[in-house]
N, C-alpha and C positions, 0 to 999 in steps of 0.2 A: 504494500500500500504506500501511498504518498507520504503519510506521516512516519511510517517505518523507515522509508528511505531518508527522509529529513533527519530523523533521529540518528541513523547510521552515519550520515555525512557529518552531522554535528559532533558525534562521538569521535570520529576520525580527526576532525579539525581541532578539537580541544584536547585530544590525546587521552581519551577515556578508554584505555586498552581493554579493560574487563568488559565494558559495555560493547565494544566492537566485537569481541569474541562471543559474547552472549547473543548478539544479533546475527552473526555470520554462521556460527556452528550449526544451527538448524537448517541453514540454506547456504552452503558453501559457494554456490554459483555467484552469490552477491559480491564476492571478492573480486571478480573479474567483469561484472556487469556494469556497463556505463550508466550513469545517472544523468541528470539534466545537462544538456549541452554536450553530450557524448563524453563527459568527464568521468573518469573512474575514481574509485576510492584511493587508489595509489597516487593519482594526481593530487588529491586533497592532502594525503599524508606527506607528499613531497613538498607541497606549498607551505605546509605548517611545520616541517622538519620533525615529523613523528616517525623516527627511524624504527622503533620497536613495532609500531603498527605496520609500517611498510614491510618489515620482516615477516610478520604474521600474514599479511595479504599475499606476499609472494609465495609463502609456504602453502597458501590456499589457491595457488595458481593464478594470481593476478598477473597480467601481462606487463612486463617491465617497460616495454616500448609502445604501450597503448597510445594512440593518437586521439586528442580530444581538445575541446574548447574552441573559442573563436579563432585562435591562431594555429590550430592543428598541431599542438605541442605534445611532447611526451612528458612524463613525470620528471625526467632528467632536465628538460628545458625549464620546467617550473622551479626546480630546486636551484639550478644555476642562476636563473633570473632573480631569485630572492636571496642569493648568497648563502645557501645552506650547504656548506662544505661537507659536513658529516653525511648528509643525505646524498650529495653528489658522489662521494666516495662509495657509499653503500650501494647505490644504483649501478655504478660502474663495476663494482665487484660482483654484481648479478647480471653482467653482460649487457647493460644498457648501451645502445648503439650511439656513439658520438658522431656518426656520419649522417644522422637524420636531421633534416631541416624543418623548421616551422615557418610560419608566414612572416616572421621578423627577419 
């Protein structure tokens, strides 16, 4: 449902790891399913530098190079744009492709 998705996105954004797990465990496909704007939960984790949540999402098969948002960006683009070095290193260690371009 829409409220479930909003709750999940908020949990990722604010780093509520236990809540993310609680919402995804019954429906693991949510880890890789785009939400509004074709943005994935991994994008939100990258934007907000939530490395532990990103690890969990990737373990649940989130696509590290998912394209989303108005600029057709990957989570790596979002992490770089916001200067989240720890997230950038984490995504690169999980084979995020540096050769992909977005609209910028």
